[in-house]
C-alpha positions in Angstrom: 124.2 91.8 113.7 123.8 88.8 113.4 120.2 89.8 111.8 119.4 89.0 107.9 116.6 91.2 106.7 113.9 89.3 104.0 112.7 90.7 101.3 112.2 89.5 97.2 115.3 88.4 96.6 115.3 83.9 95.7 115.5 82.8 98.2 119.0 80.6 98.2 120.4 84.8 98.4 118.9 84.6 102.7 119.9 81.0 102.9 123.6 82.3 101.5 123.3 85.6 103.8 122.3 82.9 107.0 125.2 80.6 106.2 128.5 83.4 105.4 126.5 84.8 109.0 127.7 81.7 110.8 131.1 80.9 109.0 132.4 84.2 109.1 132.2 85.2 113.0 131.7 82.5 115.4 128.4 83.1 115.3 125.9 80.8 117.6 122.9 82.3 116.2 121.3 84.3 113.9 117.9 85.7 113.4 115.6 86.0 110.1 112.8 88.1 110.0 110.3 89.4 107.7 106.6 90.4 107.3 104.1 90.2 105.0 104.8 88.1 101.7 108.1 88.0 102.7 107.3 85.5 105.5 107.1 81.9 103.3 110.5 83.0 101.9 112.3 83.5 105.8 110.3 79.9 105.9 112.0 78.5 102.8 115.2 79.9 104.1 115.4 78.9 107.6 114.6 75.7 106.5 117.2 74.9 103.4 119.9 76.4 105.8 119.0 73.9 108.7 118.3 70.4 106.2 120.6 71.3 103.4 123.5 73.4 104.5 124.0 73.3 108.3 122.6 69.7 109.8 123.6 71.3 113.6 120.8 74.5 113.8 118.0 74.1 115.2 115.4 76.7 115.8 115.5 77.8 119.2 112.7 80.3 118.9 109.7 81.7 116.5 107.8 84.9 116.8 104.9 85.8 115.3 102.9 89.2 115.8 102.0 91.8 114.0 102.8 95.5 113.0 100.1 98.4 111.8 101.7 100.2 108.9 100.3 103.6 107.8 97.2 103.4 104.8 98.5 103.6 101.9 97.4 106.7 98.9 94.0 106.6 99.0 92.9 104.1 101.6 91.5 105.8 104.7 92.6 103.2 107.7 95.9 101.3 108.6 96.9 97.9 107.3 97.3 95.7 109.8 100.7 93.2 107.9 101.9 89.6 110.1 105.8 89.7 110.8 107.8 86.6 112.2 111.1 86.1 113.6 113.5 82.4 113.7 115.8 82.0 115.4 118.7 79.7 114.3 121.3 78.5 117.4 124.1 76.5 116.4 124.4 73.6 118.9 
């Protein structure tokens, strides 16, 4: 599908993934998903793709939320992690 999951790789890897999704198939929209500290990389990737490479892209939708994850070893309560989904659309 047309979803790019953001992790800890360099930002340009995700920009390339977005551009590849738009160019390899006849795709009209791509969604970038990230959570936690990777949110800033997701925002950077979306902005770089829009402003430097594909000027015809627009942000059609942004969803933010919180996921409850199980506790890590040694912790006793669940932890909340922020999430974001950025949908880019080609005009």
